[in-house]
CHARMM-style PDB file with segment names, atoms N, HN, CA, C and O in Angstrom:
ATOM      1  N   UNK     1     194.913-107.669-176.984  1.00  0.00      PROA
ATOM      2  CA  UNK     1     195.229-106.881-175.804  1.00  0.00      PROA
ATOM      3  C   UNK     1     196.741-106.980-175.583  1.00  0.00      PROA
ATOM      4  O   UNK     1     197.278-108.083-175.487  1.00  0.00      PROA
ATOM      5  N   UNK     2     197.419-105.856-175.503  1.00  0.00      PROA
ATOM      6  HN  UNK     2     196.982-104.960-175.581  1.00  0.00      PROA
ATOM      7  CA  UNK     2     198.876-105.891-175.316  1.00  0.00      PROA
ATOM      8  C   UNK     2     199.251-106.480-173.950  1.00  0.00      PROA
ATOM      9  O   UNK     2     198.455-106.483-173.011  1.00  0.00      PROA
ATOM     10  N   UNK     3     200.475-106.970-173.876  1.00  0.00      PROA
ATOM     11  HN  UNK     3     201.121-106.967-174.638  1.00  0.00      PROA
ATOM     12  CA  UNK     3     200.953-107.593-172.635  1.00  0.00      PROA
ATOM     13  C   UNK     3     200.998-106.604-171.479  1.00  0.00      PROA
ATOM     14  O   UNK     3     200.756-106.982-170.332  1.00  0.00      PROA
ATOM     15  N   UNK     4     201.303-105.351-171.763  1.00  0.00      PROA
ATOM     16  HN  UNK     4     201.500-105.044-172.694  1.00  0.00      PROA
ATOM     17  CA  UNK     4     201.333-104.347-170.697  1.00  0.00      PROA
ATOM     18  C   UNK     4     199.952-104.163-170.068  1.00  0.00      PROA
ATOM     19  O   UNK     4     199.834-104.007-168.853  1.00  0.00      PROA
ATOM     20  N   UNK     5     198.915-104.182-170.895  1.00  0.00      PROA
ATOM     21  HN  UNK     5     199.011-104.309-171.882  1.00  0.00      PROA
ATOM     22  CA  UNK     5     197.557-104.018-170.394  1.00  0.00      PROA
ATOM     23  C   UNK     5     197.142-105.231-169.555  1.00  0.00      PROA
ATOM     24  O   UNK     5     196.479-105.081-168.529  1.00  0.00      PROA
ATOM     25  N   UNK     6     197.530-106.421-169.989  1.00  0.00      PROA
ATOM     26  HN  UNK     6     198.069-106.543-170.822  1.00  0.00      PROA
ATOM     27  CA  UNK     6     197.227-107.627-169.224  1.00  0.00      PROA
ATOM     28  C   UNK     6     197.917-107.589-167.864  1.00  0.00      PROA
ATOM     29  O   UNK     6     197.325-107.915-166.835  1.00  0.00      PROA
ATOM     30  N   UNK     7     199.169-107.187-167.889  1.00  0.00      PROA
ATOM     31  HN  UNK     7     199.650-106.922-168.725  1.00  0.00      PROA
ATOM     32  CA  UNK     7     199.932-107.107-166.644  1.00  0.00      PROA
ATOM     33  C   UNK     7     199.312-106.070-165.702  1.00  0.00      PROA
ATOM     34  O   UNK     7     199.192-106.324-164.504  1.00  0.00      PROA
ATOM     35  N   UNK     8     198.924-104.923-166.223  1.00  0.00      PROA
ATOM     36  HN  UNK     8     199.022-104.717-167.196  1.00  0.00      PROA
ATOM     37  CA  UNK     8     198.294-103.891-165.405  1.00  0.00      PROA
ATOM     38  C   UNK     8     196.952-104.354-164.843  1.00  0.00      PROA
ATOM     39  O   UNK     8     196.614-104.041-163.701  1.00  0.00      PROA
ATOM     40  N   UNK     9     196.189-105.096-165.640  1.00  0.00      PROA
ATOM     41  HN  UNK     9     196.463-105.351-166.567  1.00  0.00      PROA
ATOM     42  CA  UNK     9     194.916-105.627-165.173  1.00  0.00      PROA
ATOM     43  C   UNK     9     195.125-106.614-164.024  1.00  0.00      PROA
ATOM     44  O   UNK     9     194.407-106.559-163.026  1.00  0.00      PROA
ATOM     45  N   UNK    10     196.084-107.500-164.153  1.00  0.00      PROA
ATOM     46  HN  UNK    10     196.667-107.544-164.964  1.00  0.00      PROA
ATOM     47  CA  UNK    10     196.368-108.481-163.100  1.00  0.00      PROA
ATOM     48  C   UNK    10     196.833-107.769-161.830  1.00  0.00      PROA
ATOM     49  O   UNK    10     196.393-108.112-160.732  1.00  0.00      PROA
ATOM     50  N   UNK    11     197.704-106.796-161.970  1.00  0.00      PROA
ATOM     51  HN  UNK    11     198.061-106.518-162.862  1.00  0.00      PROA
ATOM     52  CA  UNK    11     198.203-106.056-160.794  1.00  0.00      PROA
ATOM     53  C   UNK    11     197.053-105.286-160.146  1.00  0.00      PROA
ATOM     54  O   UNK    11     196.950-105.268-158.919  1.00  0.00      PROA
ATOM     55  N   UNK    12     196.198-104.658-160.925  1.00  0.00      PROA
ATOM     56  HN  UNK    12     196.282-104.673-161.922  1.00  0.00      PROA
ATOM     57  CA  UNK    12     195.070-103.905-160.383  1.00  0.00      PROA
ATOM     58  C   UNK    12     194.091-104.789-159.628  1.00  0.00      PROA
ATOM     59  O   UNK    12     193.644-104.434-158.538  1.00  0.00      PROA
ATOM     60  N   UNK    13     193.758-105.937-160.202  1.00  0.00      PROA
ATOM     61  HN  UNK    13     194.121-106.225-161.087  1.00  0.00      PROA
ATOM     62  CA  UNK    13     192.852-106.870-159.530  1.00  0.00      PROA
ATOM     63  C   UNK    13     193.484-107.382-158.239  1.00  0.00      PROA
ATOM     64  O   UNK    13     192.800-107.517-157.224  1.00  0.00      PROA
ATOM     65  N   UNK    14     194.766-107.662-158.272  1.00  0.00      PROA
ATOM     66  HN  UNK    14     195.321-107.552-159.097  1.00  0.00      PROA
ATOM     67  CA  UNK    14     195.465-108.137-157.071  1.00  0.00      PROA
ATOM     68  C   UNK    14     195.455-107.079-155.977  1.00  0.00      PROA
ATOM     69  O   UNK    14     195.257-107.406-154.807  1.00  0.00      PROA
ATOM     70  N   UNK    15     195.664-105.826-156.334  1.00  0.00      PROA
ATOM     71  HN  UNK    15     195.825-105.560-157.285  1.00  0.00      PROA
ATOM     72  CA  UNK    15     195.645-104.743-155.344  1.00  0.00      PROA
ATOM     73  C   UNK    15     194.257-104.593-154.738  1.00  0.00      PROA
ATOM     74  O   UNK    15     194.132-104.413-153.526  1.00  0.00      PROA
ATOM     75  N   UNK    16     193.215-104.662-155.554  1.00  0.00      PROA
ATOM     76  HN  UNK    16     193.317-104.808-156.538  1.00  0.00      PROA
ATOM     77  CA  UNK    16     191.846-104.539-155.043  1.00  0.00      PROA
ATOM     78  C   UNK    16     191.524-105.685-154.093  1.00  0.00      PROA
ATOM     79  O   UNK    16     190.929-105.457-153.040  1.00  0.00      PROA
ATOM     80  N   UNK    17     191.899-106.898-154.438  1.00  0.00      PROA
ATOM     81  HN  UNK    17     192.383-107.083-155.293  1.00  0.00      PROA
ATOM     82  CA  UNK    17     191.648-108.044-153.561  1.00  0.00      PROA
ATOM     83  C   UNK    17     192.440-107.910-152.269  1.00  0.00      PROA
ATOM     84  O   UNK    17     191.913-108.216-151.200  1.00  0.00      PROA
ATOM     85  N   UNK    18     193.677-107.466-152.334  1.00  0.00      PROA
ATOM     86  HN  UNK    18     194.105-107.217-153.203  1.00  0.00      PROA
ATOM     87  CA  UNK    18     194.489-107.297-151.122  1.00  0.00      PROA
ATOM     88  C   UNK    18     193.880-106.239-150.204  1.00  0.00      PROA
ATOM     89  O   UNK    18     193.821-106.437-148.991  1.00  0.00      PROA
ATOM     90  N   UNK    19     193.434-105.139-150.758  1.00  0.00      PROA
ATOM     91  HN  UNK    19     193.482-104.978-151.744  1.00  0.00      PROA
ATOM     92  CA  UNK    19     192.814-104.082-149.943  1.00  0.00      PROA
ATOM     93  C   UNK    19     191.523-104.590-149.308  1.00  0.00      PROA
ATOM     94  O   UNK    19     191.249-104.297-148.144  1.00  0.00      PROA
ATOM     95  N   UNK    20     190.729-105.350-150.063  1.00  0.00      PROA
ATOM     96  HN  UNK    20     190.952-105.588-151.008  1.00  0.00      PROA
ATOM     97  CA  UNK    20     189.478-105.863-149.490  1.00  0.00      PROA
ATOM     98  C   UNK    20     189.746-106.864-148.375  1.00  0.00      PROA
ATOM     99  O   UNK    20     188.993-106.910-147.403  1.00  0.00      PROA
ATOM    100  N   UNK    21     190.797-107.662-148.492  1.00  0.00      PROA
ATOM    101  HN  UNK    21     191.409-107.624-149.282  1.00  0.00      PROA
ATOM    102  CA  UNK    21     191.132-108.615-147.431  1.00  0.00      PROA
ATOM    103  C   UNK    21     191.588-107.878-146.180  1.00  0.00      PROA
ATOM    104  O   UNK    21     191.245-108.280-145.068  1.00  0.00      PROA
ATOM    105  N   UNK    22     192.349-106.816-146.345  1.00  0.00      PROA
ATOM    106  HN  UNK    22     192.627-106.490-147.248  1.00  0.00      PROA
ATOM    107  CA  UNK    22     192.864-106.076-145.188  1.00  0.00      PROA
ATOM    108  C   UNK    22     191.747-105.322-144.470  1.00  0.00      PROA
ATOM    109  O   UNK    22     191.668-105.365-143.242  1.00  0.00      PROA
ATOM    110  N   UNK    23     190.890-104.638-145.212  1.00  0.00      PROA
ATOM    111  HN  UNK    23     190.954-104.604-146.210  1.00  0.00      PROA
ATOM    112  CA  UNK    23     189.894-103.778-144.580  1.00  0.00      PROA
ATOM    113  C   UNK    23     188.605-104.496-144.193  1.00  0.00      PROA
ATOM    114  O   UNK    23     187.898-104.024-143.303  1.00  0.00      PROA
ATOM    115  N   UNK    24     188.279-105.600-144.817  1.00  0.00      PROA
ATOM    116  HN  UNK    24     188.853-105.983-145.541  1.00  0.00      PROA
ATOM    117  CA  UNK    24     187.025-106.281-144.531  1.00  0.00      PROA
ATOM    118  C   UNK    24     187.256-107.633-143.874  1.00  0.00      PROA
ATOM    119  O   UNK    24     186.539-108.598-144.139  1.00  0.00      PROA
ATOM    120  N   UNK    25     188.257-107.688-143.022  1.00  0.00      PROA
ATOM    121  HN  UNK    25     188.839-106.905-142.807  1.00  0.00      PROA
ATOM    122  CA  UNK    25     188.525-108.905-142.281  1.00  0.00      PROA
ATOM    123  C   UNK    25     187.404-109.193-141.307  1.00  0.00      PROA
ATOM    124  O   UNK    25     186.829-108.264-140.740  1.00  0.00      PROA
ATOM    125  N   UNK    26     187.080-110.451-141.100  1.00  0.00      PROA
ATOM    126  HN  UNK    26     187.547-111.206-141.561  1.00  0.00      PROA
ATOM    127  CA  UNK    26     186.032-110.821-140.157  1.00  0.00      PROA
ATOM    128  C   UNK    26     186.527-110.538-138.747  1.00  0.00      PROA
ATOM    129  O   UNK    26     187.599-110.988-138.342  1.00  0.00      PROA
ATOM    130  N   UNK    27     185.715-109.778-138.008  1.00  0.00      PROA
ATOM    131  HN  UNK    27     184.844-109.413-138.338  1.00  0.00      PROA
ATOM    132  CA  UNK    27     186.083-109.447-136.643  1.00  0.00      PROA
ATOM    133  C   UNK    27     185.800-110.639-135.744  1.00  0.00      PROA
ATOM    134  O   UNK    27     184.863-111.397-135.994  1.00  0.00      PROA
ATOM    135  N   UNK    28     186.598-110.809-134.704  1.00  0.00      PROA
ATOM    136  HN  UNK    28     187.359-110.193-134.500  1.00  0.00      PROA
ATOM    137  CA  UNK    28     186.336-111.933-133.804  1.00  0.00      PROA
ATOM    138  C   UNK    28     184.987-111.749-133.121  1.00  0.00      PROA
ATOM    139  O   UNK    28     184.654-110.657-132.658  1.00  0.00      PROA
ATOM    140  N   UNK    29     184.221-112.822-133.065  1.00  0.00      PROA
ATOM    141  HN  UNK    29     184.491-113.709-133.440  1.00  0.00      PROA
ATOM    142  CA  UNK    29     182.894-112.759-132.471  1.00  0.00      PROA
ATOM    143  C   UNK    29     182.972-112.755-130.954  1.00  0.00      PROA
ATOM    144  O   UNK    29     184.044-112.864-130.359  1.00  0.00      PROA
ATOM    145  N   UNK    30     181.809-112.628-130.359  1.00  0.00      PROA
ATOM    146  HN  UNK    30     180.939-112.539-130.842  1.00  0.00      PROA
ATOM    147  CA  UNK    30     181.741-112.658-128.903  1.00  0.00      PROA
ATOM    148  C   UNK    30     182.055-114.064-128.408  1.00  0.00      PROA
ATOM    149  O   UNK    30     182.033-115.032-129.169  1.00  0.00      PROA
ATOM    150  N   UNK    31     182.344-114.148-127.133  1.00  0.00      PROA
ATOM    151  HN  UNK    31     182.362-113.362-126.515  1.00  0.00      PROA
ATOM    152  CA  UNK    31     182.554-115.447-126.542  1.00  0.00      PROA
ATOM    153  C   UNK    31     181.228-116.188-126.484  1.00  0.00      PROA
ATOM    154  O   UNK    31     180.182-115.557-126.332  1.00  0.00      PROA
ATOM    155  N   UNK    32     181.244-117.509-126.602  1.00  0.00      PROA
ATOM    156  HN  UNK    32     182.094-118.022-126.726  1.00  0.00      PROA
ATOM    157  CA  UNK    32     179.979-118.245-126.549  1.00  0.00      PROA
ATOM    158  C   UNK    32     179.343-118.106-125.172  1.00  0.00      PROA
ATOM    159  O   UNK    32     180.051-117.941-124.178  1.00  0.00      PROA
ATOM    160  N   UNK    33     178.000-118.171-125.101  1.00  0.00      PROA
ATOM    161  HN  UNK    33     177.425-118.305-125.908  1.00  0.00      PROA
ATOM    162  CA  UNK    33     177.340-118.021-123.801  1.00  0.00      PROA
ATOM    163  C   UNK    33     177.722-119.159-122.868  1.00  0.00      PROA
ATOM    164  O   UNK    33     178.053-120.259-123.310  1.00  0.00      PROA
ATOM    165  N   UNK    34     177.670-118.882-121.591  1.00  0.00      PROA
ATOM    166  HN  UNK    34     177.401-117.988-121.232  1.00  0.00      PROA
ATOM    167  CA  UNK    34     178.006-119.905-120.615  1.00  0.00      PROA
ATOM    168  C   UNK    34     176.995-121.031-120.665  1.00  0.00      PROA
ATOM    169  O   UNK    34     175.852-120.832-121.075  1.00  0.00      PROA
ATOM    170  N   UNK    35     177.415-122.209-120.249  1.00  0.00      PROA
ATOM    171  HN  UNK    35     178.344-122.371-119.916  1.00  0.00      PROA
ATOM    172  CA  UNK    35     176.563-123.397-120.335  1.00  0.00      PROA
ATOM    173  C   UNK    35     175.336-123.273-119.436  1.00  0.00      PROA
ATOM    174  O   UNK    35     174.291-123.835-119.763  1.00  0.00      PROA
ATOM    175  N   UNK    36     175.426-122.559-118.320  1.00  0.00      PROA
ATOM    176  HN  UNK    36     176.275-122.103-118.054  1.00  0.00      PROA
ATOM    177  CA  UNK    36     174.316-122.445-117.391  1.00  0.00      PROA
ATOM    178  C   UNK    36     173.228-121.500-117.850  1.00  0.00      PROA
ATOM    179  O   UNK    36     172.121-121.525-117.313  1.00  0.00      PROA
ATOM    180  N   UNK    37     173.520-120.666-118.835  1.00  0.00      PROA
ATOM    181  HN  UNK    37     174.419-120.645-119.272  1.00  0.00      PROA
ATOM    182  CA  UNK    37     172.546-119.681-119.287  1.00  0.00      PROA
ATOM    183  C   UNK    37     171.932-120.147-120.608  1.00  0.00      PROA
ATOM    184  O   UNK    37     172.636-120.585-121.517  1.00  0.00      PROA
ATOM    185  N   UNK    38     170.632-120.043-120.690  1.00  0.00      PROA
ATOM    186  HN  UNK    38     170.060-119.687-119.952  1.00  0.00      PROA
ATOM    187  CA  UNK    38     169.935-120.416-121.925  1.00  0.00      PROA
ATOM    188  C   UNK    38     169.758-119.168-122.789  1.00  0.00      PROA
ATOM    189  O   UNK    38     169.629-118.055-122.281  1.00  0.00      PROA
ATOM    190  N   UNK    39     169.754-119.371-124.055  1.00  0.00      PROA
ATOM    191  HN  UNK    39     169.858-120.276-124.469  1.00  0.00      PROA
ATOM    192  CA  UNK    39     169.545-118.255-124.979  1.00  0.00      PROA
ATOM    193  C   UNK    39     168.081-117.830-124.932  1.00  0.00      PROA
ATOM    194  O   UNK    39     167.194-118.651-124.698  1.00  0.00      PROA
ATOM    195  N   UNK    40     167.842-116.565-125.152  1.00  0.00      PROA
ATOM    196  HN  UNK    40     168.563-115.898-125.342  1.00  0.00      PROA
ATOM    197  CA  UNK    40     166.471-116.048-125.155  1.00  0.00      PROA
ATOM    198  C   UNK    40     165.732-116.590-126.373  1.00  0.00      PROA
ATOM    199  O   UNK    40     166.275-116.637-127.477  1.00  0.00      PROA
ATOM    200  N   UNK    41     164.506-116.991-126.155  1.00  0.00      PROA
ATOM    201  HN  UNK    41     164.065-116.953-125.259  1.00  0.00      PROA
ATOM    202  CA  UNK    41     163.694-117.506-127.250  1.00  0.00      PROA
ATOM    203  C   UNK    41     163.143-116.340-128.058  1.00  0.00      PROA
ATOM    204  O   UNK    41     162.685-115.342-127.502  1.00  0.00      PROA
ATOM    205  N   UNK    42     163.192-116.476-129.333  1.00  0.00      PROA
ATOM    206  HN  UNK    42     163.564-117.286-129.786  1.00  0.00      PROA
ATOM    207  CA  UNK    42     162.662-115.444-130.216  1.00  0.00      PROA
ATOM    208  C   UNK    42     161.320-115.936-130.715  1.00  0.00      PROA
ATOM    209  O   UNK    42     161.227-116.970-131.377  1.00  0.00      PROA
ATOM    210  N   UNK    43     160.284-115.185-130.389  1.00  0.00      PROA
ATOM    211  HN  UNK    43     160.360-114.346-129.851  1.00  0.00      PROA
ATOM    212  CA  UNK    43     158.944-115.585-130.796  1.00  0.00      PROA
ATOM    213  C   UNK    43     158.276-114.501-131.587  1.00  0.00      PROA
ATOM    214  O   UNK    43     158.867-113.461-131.876  1.00  0.00      PROA
ATOM    215  N   UNK    44     157.031-114.757-131.936  1.00  0.00      PROA
ATOM    216  HN  UNK    44     156.551-115.602-131.701  1.00  0.00      PROA
ATOM    217  CA  UNK    44     156.284-113.755-132.679  1.00  0.00      PROA
ATOM    218  C   UNK    44     155.795-112.694-131.705  1.00  0.00      PROA
ATOM    219  O   UNK    44     155.603-112.964-130.520  1.00  0.00      PROA
ATOM    220  N   UNK    45     155.602-111.529-132.198  1.00  0.00      PROA
ATOM    221  HN  UNK    45     155.758-111.309-133.161  1.00  0.00      PROA
ATOM    222  CA  UNK    45     155.130-110.449-131.350  1.00  0.00      PROA
ATOM    223  C   UNK    45     153.618-110.564-131.170  1.00  0.00      PROA
ATOM    224  O   UNK    45     152.944-111.235-131.951  1.00  0.00      PROA
ATOM    225  N   UNK    46     153.098-109.918-130.152  1.00  0.00      PROA
ATOM    226  HN  UNK    46     153.646-109.373-129.517  1.00  0.00      PROA
ATOM    227  CA  UNK    46     151.676-109.943-129.877  1.00  0.00      PROA
ATOM    228  C   UNK    46     150.922-108.841-130.609  1.00  0.00      PROA
ATOM    229  O   UNK    46     149.722-108.663-130.396  1.00  0.00      PROA
ATOM    230  N   UNK    47     151.609-108.109-131.460  1.00  0.00      PROA
ATOM    231  HN  UNK    47     152.583-108.254-131.632  1.00  0.00      PROA
ATOM    232  CA  UNK    47     150.988-107.022-132.200  1.00  0.00      PROA
ATOM    233  C   UNK    47     150.289-107.617-133.424  1.00  0.00      PROA
ATOM    234  O   UNK    47     150.921-108.318-134.214  1.00  0.00      PROA
ATOM    235  N   UNK    48     148.997-107.347-133.590  1.00  0.00      PROA
ATOM    236  HN  UNK    48     148.483-106.777-132.949  1.00  0.00      PROA
ATOM    237  CA  UNK    48     148.309-107.908-134.757  1.00  0.00      PROA
ATOM    238  C   UNK    48     148.789-107.242-136.043  1.00  0.00      PROA
ATOM    239  O   UNK    48     149.208-106.084-136.046  1.00  0.00      PROA
ATOM    240  N   UNK    49     148.720-107.982-137.106  1.00  0.00      PROA
ATOM    241  HN  UNK    49     148.380-108.922-137.104  1.00  0.00      PROA
ATOM    242  CA  UNK    49     149.146-107.455-138.394  1.00  0.00      PROA
ATOM    243  C   UNK    49     148.140-106.410-138.875  1.00  0.00      PROA
ATOM    244  O   UNK    49     146.951-106.484-138.563  1.00  0.00      PROA
ATOM    245  N   UNK    50     148.629-105.455-139.626  1.00  0.00      PROA
ATOM    246  HN  UNK    50     149.594-105.395-139.880  1.00  0.00      PROA
ATOM    247  CA  UNK    50     147.760-104.410-140.166  1.00  0.00      PROA
ATOM    248  C   UNK    50     146.846-105.021-141.218  1.00  0.00      PROA
ATOM    249  O   UNK    50     147.274-105.884-141.986  1.00  0.00      PROA
ATOM    250  N   UNK    51     145.601-104.585-141.260  1.00  0.00      PROA
ATOM    251  HN  UNK    51     145.253-103.885-140.637  1.00  0.00      PROA
ATOM    252  CA  UNK    51     144.700-105.149-142.272  1.00  0.00      PROA
ATOM    253  C   UNK    51     145.129-104.714-143.670  1.00  0.00      PROA
ATOM    254  O   UNK    51     145.408-103.538-143.905  1.00  0.00      PROA
ATOM    255  N   UNK    52     145.178-105.646-144.570  1.00  0.00      PROA
ATOM    256  HN  UNK    52     144.951-106.601-144.380  1.00  0.00      PROA
ATOM    257  CA  UNK    52     145.637-105.331-145.923  1.00  0.00      PROA
ATOM    258  C   UNK    52     144.523-104.761-146.782  1.00  0.00      PROA
ATOM    259  O   UNK    52     144.798-104.069-147.762  1.00  0.00      PROA
ATOM    260  N   UNK    53     143.263-105.038-146.435  1.00  0.00      PROA
ATOM    261  HN  UNK    53     143.040-105.601-145.639  1.00  0.00      PROA
ATOM    262  CA  UNK    53     142.176-104.555-147.266  1.00  0.00      PROA
ATOM    263  C   UNK    53     142.027-103.041-147.192  1.00  0.00      PROA
ATOM    264  O   UNK    53     141.470-102.436-148.109  1.00  0.00      PROA
ATOM    265  N   UNK    54     142.513-102.414-146.117  1.00  0.00      PROA
ATOM    266  HN  UNK    54     142.965-102.906-145.373  1.00  0.00      PROA
ATOM    267  CA  UNK    54     142.376-100.964-146.004  1.00  0.00      PROA
ATOM    268  C   UNK    54     143.285-100.229-146.985  1.00  0.00      PROA
ATOM    269  O   UNK    54     143.059 -99.056-147.284  1.00  0.00      PROA
ATOM    270  N   UNK    55     144.300-100.908-147.480  1.00  0.00      PROA
ATOM    271  HN  UNK    55     144.483-101.860-147.238  1.00  0.00      PROA
ATOM    272  CA  UNK    55     145.212-100.271-148.416  1.00  0.00      PROA
ATOM    273  C   UNK    55     144.683-100.306-149.849  1.00  0.00      PROA
ATOM    274  O   UNK    55     145.160 -99.568-150.712  1.00  0.00      PROA
ATOM    275  N   UNK    56     143.703-101.163-150.096  1.00  0.00      PROA
ATOM    276  HN  UNK    56     143.315-101.762-149.395  1.00  0.00      PROA
ATOM    277  CA  UNK    56     143.239-101.358-151.462  1.00  0.00      PROA
ATOM    278  C   UNK    56     141.819-100.865-151.676  1.00  0.00      PROA
ATOM    279  O   UNK    56     141.128-101.356-152.568  1.00  0.00      PROA
ATOM    280  N   UNK    57     141.364 -99.899-150.874  1.00  0.00      PROA
ATOM    281  HN  UNK    57     141.925 -99.500-150.149  1.00  0.00      PROA
ATOM    282  CA  UNK    57     140.008 -99.387-151.040  1.00  0.00      PROA
ATOM    283  C   UNK    57     139.916 -98.520-152.272  1.00  0.00      PROA
ATOM    284  O   UNK    57     140.834 -97.749-152.552  1.00  0.00      PROA
ATOM    285  N   UNK    58     138.822 -98.627-153.021  1.00  0.00      PROA
ATOM    286  HN  UNK    58     138.076 -99.254-152.794  1.00  0.00      PROA
ATOM    287  CA  UNK    58     138.641 -97.712-154.150  1.00  0.00      PROA
ATOM    288  C   UNK    58     138.295 -96.310-153.638  1.00  0.00      PROA
ATOM    289  O   UNK    58     137.618 -96.157-152.621  1.00  0.00      PROA
ATOM    290  N   UNK    59     138.756 -95.328-154.335  1.00  0.00      PROA
ATOM    291  HN  UNK    59     139.305 -95.453-155.161  1.00  0.00      PROA
ATOM    292  CA  UNK    59     138.514 -93.941-153.952  1.00  0.00      PROA
ATOM    293  C   UNK    59     137.658 -93.296-155.026  1.00  0.00      PROA
ATOM    294  O   UNK    59     137.951 -93.409-156.216  1.00  0.00      PROA
ATOM    295  N   UNK    60     136.594 -92.615-154.602  1.00  0.00      PROA
ATOM    296  HN  UNK    60     136.356 -92.522-153.635  1.00  0.00      PROA
ATOM    297  CA  UNK    60     135.736 -91.949-155.565  1.00  0.00      PROA
ATOM    298  C   UNK    60     136.421 -90.693-156.097  1.00  0.00      PROA
ATOM    299  O   UNK    60     137.013 -89.921-155.342  1.00  0.00      PROA
ATOM    300  N   UNK    61     136.330 -90.510-157.391  1.00  0.00      PROA
ATOM    301  HN  UNK    61     135.850 -91.137-158.004  1.00  0.00      PROA
ATOM    302  CA  UNK    61     136.940 -89.348-158.018  1.00  0.00      PROA
ATOM    303  C   UNK    61     136.088 -88.115-157.759  1.00  0.00      PROA
ATOM    304  O   UNK    61     134.864 -88.199-157.660  1.00  0.00      PROA
ATOM    305  N   UNK    62     136.748 -86.976-157.650  1.00  0.00      PROA
ATOM    306  HN  UNK    62     137.743 -86.908-157.730  1.00  0.00      PROA
ATOM    307  CA  UNK    62     136.042 -85.727-157.413  1.00  0.00      PROA
ATOM    308  C   UNK    62     136.679 -84.660-158.298  1.00  0.00      PROA
ATOM    309  O   UNK    62     137.897 -84.483-158.287  1.00  0.00      PROA
ATOM    310  N   UNK    63     135.877 -83.972-159.041  1.00  0.00      PROA
ATOM    311  HN  UNK    63     134.887 -84.116-159.050  1.00  0.00      PROA
ATOM    312  CA  UNK    63     136.402 -82.928-159.910  1.00  0.00      PROA
ATOM    313  C   UNK    63     136.454 -81.608-159.161  1.00  0.00      PROA
ATOM    314  O   UNK    63     135.879 -81.475-158.081  1.00  0.00      PROA
ATOM    315  N   UNK    64     137.132 -80.652-159.727  1.00  0.00      PROA
ATOM    316  HN  UNK    64     137.600 -80.761-160.605  1.00  0.00      PROA
ATOM    317  CA  UNK    64     137.240 -79.336-159.106  1.00  0.00      PROA
ATOM    318  C   UNK    64     135.872 -78.647-159.061  1.00  0.00      PROA
ATOM    319  O   UNK    64     135.576 -77.913-158.118  1.00  0.00      PROA
ATOM    320  N   UNK    65     135.044 -78.880-160.074  1.00  0.00      PROA
ATOM    321  HN  UNK    65     135.284 -79.476-160.840  1.00  0.00      PROA
ATOM    322  CA  UNK    65     133.708 -78.269-160.101  1.00  0.00      PROA
ATOM    323  C   UNK    65     132.841 -78.826-158.973  1.00  0.00      PROA
ATOM    324  O   UNK    65     132.104 -78.075-158.334  1.00  0.00      PROA
ATOM    325  N   UNK    66     132.923 -80.139-158.722  1.00  0.00      PROA
ATOM    326  HN  UNK    66     133.521 -80.749-159.241  1.00  0.00      PROA
ATOM    327  CA  UNK    66     132.161 -80.735-157.629  1.00  0.00      PROA
ATOM    328  C   UNK    66     132.649 -80.213-156.288  1.00  0.00      PROA
ATOM    329  O   UNK    66     131.844 -79.967-155.389  1.00  0.00      PROA
ATOM    330  N   UNK    67     133.915 -80.045-156.149  1.00  0.00      PROA
ATOM    331  HN  UNK    67     134.569 -80.244-156.879  1.00  0.00      PROA
ATOM    332  CA  UNK    67     134.481 -79.543-154.898  1.00  0.00      PROA
ATOM    333  C   UNK    67     134.038 -78.097-154.684  1.00  0.00      PROA
ATOM    334  O   UNK    67     133.741 -77.712-153.553  1.00  0.00      PROA
ATOM    335  N   UNK    68     133.987 -77.300-155.728  1.00  0.00      PROA
ATOM    336  HN  UNK    68     134.228 -77.612-156.647  1.00  0.00      PROA
ATOM    337  CA  UNK    68     133.556 -75.904-155.613  1.00  0.00      PROA
ATOM    338  C   UNK    68     132.081 -75.800-155.231  1.00  0.00      PROA
ATOM    339  O   UNK    68     131.680 -74.896-154.498  1.00  0.00      PROA
ATOM    340  N   UNK    69     131.273 -76.750-155.745  1.00  0.00      PROA
ATOM    341  HN  UNK    69     131.599 -77.484-156.340  1.00  0.00      PROA
ATOM    342  CA  UNK    69     129.835 -76.734-155.401  1.00  0.00      PROA
ATOM    343  C   UNK    69     129.607 -77.097-153.938  1.00  0.00      PROA
ATOM    344  O   UNK    69     128.634 -76.637-153.340  1.00  0.00      PROA
ATOM    345  N   UNK    70     130.472 -77.905-153.356  1.00  0.00      PROA
ATOM    346  HN  UNK    70     131.262 -78.279-153.842  1.00  0.00      PROA
ATOM    347  CA  UNK    70     130.290 -78.365-151.976  1.00  0.00      PROA
ATOM    348  C   UNK    70     130.876 -77.406-150.960  1.00  0.00      PROA
ATOM    349  O   UNK    70     130.527 -77.483-149.782  1.00  0.00      PROA
ATOM    350  N   UNK    71     131.746 -76.513-151.369  1.00  0.00      PROA
ATOM    351  HN  UNK    71     132.029 -76.450-152.326  1.00  0.00      PROA
ATOM    352  CA  UNK    71     132.401 -75.630-150.403  1.00  0.00      PROA
ATOM    353  C   UNK    71     131.419 -74.594-149.873  1.00  0.00      PROA
ATOM    354  O   UNK    71     130.588 -74.093-150.631  1.00  0.00      PROA
ATOM    355  N   UNK    72     131.498 -74.262-148.579  1.00  0.00      PROA
ATOM    356  HN  UNK    72     132.173 -74.669-147.963  1.00  0.00      PROA
ATOM    357  CA  UNK    72     130.596 -73.244-148.005  1.00  0.00      PROA
ATOM    358  C   UNK    72     130.965 -71.857-148.530  1.00  0.00      PROA
ATOM    359  O   UNK    72     132.134 -71.544-148.756  1.00  0.00      PROA
ATOM    360  N   UNK    73     129.925 -71.036-148.717  1.00  0.00      PROA
ATOM    361  HN  UNK    73     128.976 -71.290-148.534  1.00  0.00      PROA
ATOM    362  CA  UNK    73     130.179 -69.683-149.257  1.00  0.00      PROA
ATOM    363  C   UNK    73     129.977 -68.639-148.238  1.00  0.00      PROA
ATOM    364  OT1 UNK    73     130.148 -67.455-148.525  1.00  0.00      PROA
TER     365      UNK     73
END
């Protein structure tokens, strides 16, 4: 690899890192909550979980001929 290519690679990587540091700086967070206030407790919800067995039911196959026989005329 020629020296010019190495130099260009180093400069390019440096520019990318500098841009990422400038644009993705950590923003200052909120002030901490006051000592007299307690944080809200995070708990589980009262919504029951969806049954998983309903997603895995076998489905009976139906051909077009069977469907045509069942349709009202």
